[in-house]
C-alpha positions in Angstrom: -20.5 -11.5 -0.4 -19.9 -8.7 -4.2 -17.6 -6.3 -3.5 -19.0 -3.6 -2.3 -19.3 -4.9 1.0 -16.1 -7.0 1.1 -13.9 -4.0 1.4 -10.4 -3.8 0.3 -6.8 -2.1 2.1 -4.9 1.3 0.5 -1.3 0.5 1.2 1.9 2.2 0.3 5.4 0.1 -1.3 9.0 1.4 -0.1 12.5 0.5 -1.0 13.6 2.9 2.2 13.0 5.4 3.8 11.5 8.6 2.1 12.4 6.4 -1.3 10.7 4.5 -4.6 6.8 4.1 -3.6 3.9 2.7 -4.9 0.3 3.3 -3.8 -2.1 0.0 -4.7 -5.7 -1.9 -3.3 -6.7 -5.1 -3.3 -9.1 -6.5 -1.5 -6.4 -9.4 0.4 -3.6 -7.3 1.9 -1.1 -10.7 2.8 -1.4 -11.3 -0.2 -1.0 -8.6 -2.0 2.3 -8.0 0.0 3.9 -11.6 -0.8 2.7 -11.0 -4.7 4.3 -7.8 -4.2 8.2 -9.1 -2.6 7.7 -12.8 -5.0 8.1 -10.3 -7.4 4.8 -11.0 -8.8 3.2 -7.9 -7.5 3.9 -5.2 -10.6 6.8 -4.6 -12.6 6.5 -1.2 -10.4 7.6 -2.5 -7.5 9.6 -5.1 -8.9 12.5 -3.7 -10.8 12.4 -0.9 -8.1 13.1 -3.7 -5.2 9.5 -2.5 -4.1 9.1 -4.9 -1.1 8.8 -3.3 2.2 5.1 -1.7 3.3 5.6 1.4 4.9 1.6 2.0 5.4 -2.0 0.8 5.1 -5.9 1.2 5.5 -8.5 -0.4 5.7 -12.0 0.2 4.2 -16.2 -1.3 4.7 -15.7 -1.1 0.6 -13.3 -2.1 -2.9 -14.7 1.6 -5.2 -14.5 3.6 -1.9 -10.2 2.5 -1.5 -10.4 2.5 -5.6 -11.4 6.4 -5.3 -9.1 6.8 -2.3 -5.7 5.8 -3.7 -6.5 7.3 -6.9 -6.6 10.6 -4.9 -3.3 9.2 -2.4 -1.9 8.1 -6.6 -2.6 12.5 -7.2 -0.9 14.0 -3.9 2.7 15.2 -3.7 5.8 12.8 -2.2 5.2 15.0 0.8 1.8 15.1 1.8 2.1 10.6 0.9 5.8 10.6 2.9 3.4 12.8 5.9 0.4 10.0 5.8 3.9 7.8 6.3 4.9 9.5 8.9 2.3 9.8 10.6 1.4 6.3 11.3 4.2 4.9 10.8 8.3 7.5 11.9 9.9 4.5 11.2 8.9 3.5 7.9 9.0 -0.5 9.6 7.7 -2.8 6.8 4.4 -2.7 9.0 3.9 -6.5 6.8 4.7 -8.5 10.6 1.8 -7.4 11.8 -0.5 -8.8 8.9 -2.5 -12.3 9.5 
């Protein structure tokens, strides 16, 4: 199966309610969240203690996910907050729902 067909996830990690944010993309969300928690996901997340998965969206094509990630990264913080709070108003850690 090629990369295009495998799909992926666009996700947002946070340290706390309306705190620091990290927008990322991955083909394996559970593995990527575990990497962030273990300090090997990204230097940005490690330095800021971003271990809470607060938003994630599945996409059918990884290229579509990458484009969406780049778009969200350009958004204003309050737009990102609105995106998160539409699906997760209490900023709960969603990683417990991962298989």
